[in-house]
N, C-alpha and C positions, 0 to 999 in steps of 0.2 A: 603414112603413119608408121612409126618405128616401135619396135619392141625389143627388149633385151631378153635373151634366153640363156639360162644358166643350167648346167648339169651339176648338181651337188651330190657329193657322196660323203656321208658321215660314217665313220668307223668307230666301233666301241673300243675302249681301252683294251689293249692286248688281244683284240679280236675275240673277246669273250662272247659266248652265245647268250645274249641278253633277251632278245625278242623271240623266245622259244615257244610261246603259246599264242593262239589266235587272240586271246584277250589282251595280252601285252602289245601285240602288233596293232590291233585296232585302237588301243589307247594312244599309242604313239602317232598313228595316222590322224586321230582326232585332234591331238595337241598341235601337230604341224599344220593341219587345216585351219585351226583357230588362229594361229599366228599369221598364216597367209591371209586369211580374211581380214584380220585387224590391220594389215599393212598393204592392202590392195594388190596382193600378189596372186597370180593364177598358177595353181599346181597343174601342169599339163599331164604329168605322169608321176606316180610314186610307187615304189616297191620297198617293203620292209622285209629284209632278210634277217636271219638270226643274229648276225654279227655286223650288219651294216644297212644303211638306207640309201637308196637312189631316188633322186627327185629331179625332174625337169620342170623348172619354174619360168614364168615370164611376167614382165611388168613394164609399164611405160616408162620412158626416160624421165 
């Protein structure tokens, strides 16, 4: 069985501190999880920082 693994990094425009509260961070995590669920993508790890997001995702070919 094969899986693709991707490390994604999203950076906010001009590295503005956007995700500065736990509410905003949790909202972004929920949105990304919903998109992943809708597309059969597994989020292995996710970290939301104030000015960027790291995700390790996997999905079958």
